[in-house]
N, C-alpha and C positions, 0 to 999 in steps of 0.2 A: 617327171616322166610323162610323155605324151600318151594318153589313153585313147586318143582319137574320138573322144566323146562329142567334140564340137567341130568336127571336120567340115570345112566349107561353110560354116555359119558366118553371118555378117554381124559384127558387134560394134556398138558405140560405147566408149567409156569417157565420161566427163571428168575433168580434173586429172587427166591422165599424163600430165607433163612431169610429174615427180611423185615421190612417195608411194602411198598405197595405190593410187590410180595407175601409176606407171607399172607397178607390180601386177595389178589385175589385168591391164592391157597385155602385158607380156605373157601372162599365164593363159589368157584366151588364145593368143597366137600359138603358144606351145601346144595347146589342145587342138589346133587345126583351124582356128577361126581367122578371118580377115578382120582387121580392126581399124575403126575410126578413132584416132587419138585426138580428143577434143580438150582444149585447155585455153585459159585466158592468156597464157604466155605461149605465143606461137613458136618461138625458138625452142622452148622445152618440148613442145609437141612434135616439132620437126626432128629433134634429136631422138626421141623415143620411137617415132615412126621409122626412122632410119635403122635403129638398132633392132627393131622387130623384123624388118625386111631382111637384114643381114643375118640375124641369128636364127630365125625361125622359118625363113623362106615363105612368109605369108605377105599378102598385100597390106599396107598400112597407109592410111590417109590422115595427115595432120590437118586439123581444122581449128581456126581461132574462134572461140566462143566464150562470151560472158553469159552464164546461164540465167542471169537476172534480166537479160534483154531478149524479149520475145522474138524480135526480128533476127537476132543472131542465132537463136535456137532453131528457128524455122529454116534458116540458111544451112545450118549444120545437117538437118534432116534432108534438105533438098540435095546437098552435095553428096550425101551418103547414097541416096537413091540413084542419082545420076551416075555415080561411080560403080555401084554394086547391084542396083536393081531392086533391092529389098533391104529390110532391117529385121534381123532375127532376135537380137539381144540389145537391150539398153542397160548399162550399169551406171546409175546416177550416183556418182561418187563425189562430185565437186562440193566442197564445204569449207567453212571457216569456223573458228572458235574465238570468241572474245569473252573474257570472264571479268565481271565486276560485281561489287555489292549492289543490291537492288536500289539502295538510296543514292548511289553514286553513278549508276549506269546511264551514260548519255543516250538520249533517245535515238540519235542517228546511228549509233553503233548497235543498239539493240535491234533496230529495224534492219540493219545490214545483215546481221546474223540470220534473221528470219528470211530475208530476201534470198540469200544464197542457198541456205540449207533447206528451206521449205518451198518458197516460190520457185526457185530454180528447179527443184525436183518436179513440181507441178508443170512447169512450162515444158520440160523435156518429155515427161510422160504424155502430156497433151499432144505434142507434135508427133512423137513416135507412134502413139496409139492410132493416129489417122492412117498411117501406113499399115500397121499391124492388123487393123480391122479389115482392110481390103484384102490382106493376105489370109486372114482367118488363122493367124498363128503369131506367136511371139512371146518373148520373155522380158519382163521389166524387173530390175532389181535395184532397190535403194540401199546404199550403204548408210545405215543408220548408226546407232550407238547404244551402249548400255544406258546412256542418259536418256534414251527414248523409253525406258522401262521404269526408271526411278529418278526422282529429282536429284539435281546436281548442285552441290554447295557453292554459293556465290557464282552461279553459272546459269542464271535463269533463262537467258535468251537461247542458248544452245539446247538446253533441255526442252524448252517450250517448242522449238523448231523440230526437234527429234520426236517428241511425243506426237506432234502434228503429222510428222512423216509417217508414223505407223497408222494413224487414222486415215491418211490419204492412201496408203498402201492397201489397207483393208477395203476402203470404199471403191477404189479403182479396180481392185481384184474382183469385186462383186459385179461391177459394171462391165468388165471386159471378159469375164468367164464365158459368156455365150459365143465369143469369137475365138475361143481356144487360145486366149492370151492369159498367161499366168503372171501374177505380180506378187513379189515377196520382198522382204527386207532382211538385211543381215545386221546384227547388232554386235559389233566388236567390243572387246575390252580395250584397255589402254595400250596403245602402240608406243611403248616407251622409248623405242629407238627410231621413231619416225621423225621426219623434218618438223612436223607440228610440235612435237615435244622438245626435240633438241634445239630448234631455232626459236621457240617461243614459250611454250608452257612451263618448262622448268624455271625459266627466269620469272615469268608472271607469278607462279605460285610461291617461288622462293621469296620474292619481295612481299607478297601479300601475307605470308605466314611467318616471315622472319626466320626462316631456316635455310640451310644450304640446298643446292640443287641435288646433291647426293642424298640428302635426307628426304627430299621430295620423292625421289625415285623409290627409296626404301619404304616410305609411307604407302605408296601405291602398290608395291609388290606384296606387302604384308596383308593387303585386303583380298588377295587372290588365293582361293583354296588350293589350286594346283601349283602355286608358288613361282610362277614365271609370267613374263609379260606376253601379250598377244603379238603374234608375228604376221607378216604379210601372207605367208604360206597358210597359216591357220584360216585366214579369211578366204584366200584363193580356193582352197579345197572345198569350202562350202559354196562359194560362187559357182564352181564347175558343176557341183551336184545340182544346184538350183537351175542351172542353164540346160541340164541334160534331161533325157527321158527318165532317168532314175528318180526324178522328183515329179513325175507327170501328174500325180494326184495331190499336189501341194500348191495352194495359192492363198494369198492373204495372210501369210505367216511372217513373223518377225523372229528370226533364229538367233539365239544368243551364242556368241563365240567369245566367252569371257573367262574361261578357266574356272567356272563355278561361282564367279563373283556375283552374277545375276542369274537367277534360276526360275524367273517367272516368264 
């Protein structure tokens, strides 16, 4: 339901061509924002932008961006300002997960996880902050993970990147607070119905642990006190709160959305 909390705001969402990013972009539009749909897969971004325009009657700009490439990130910000004149919200969502034992982890794959999840967040925040400082206003949100709060078994690169993301969030929040720019992170639990899990992780963990995909899902659900998986709507609700004036006294926070699985 549209609460109108974000009417006429201008938002960028990275990794918005599918999955969680798509859901976040559509929720922002539902709440009244115009959205830059940024993704490394331009046809996906174009599809999402078209659906936003048709379903929510908001402007949506598809942009091709690899968040690890500084020139592409700068171009994303340039196109946003040319189209809309300002940037009110950045949701840094683009991310990847590659899980390996530490003794078997190829260095190039470990670095790739760091580049997308941490360096990509840094580059996006850096470029957007240039505009937001001039405006003396803005919201930056990183989609982090419960793995940013607690180590993740045979998943060192992802956890390291997400721990680093919280440190970056806190540091940038301190730096940008004088400019009325708030910076927070959302730490979701396991999105067990997302493309990341359905297309990749169930198979990865099934092979590594010698159990079925159904047993992998059951194993993860059993770790959640509330007894269900995290949904896109769970995360979208917190995102809208952090983007709105309802959270005007909050910055530098990493909010758990984990069904009680992580409580720190």
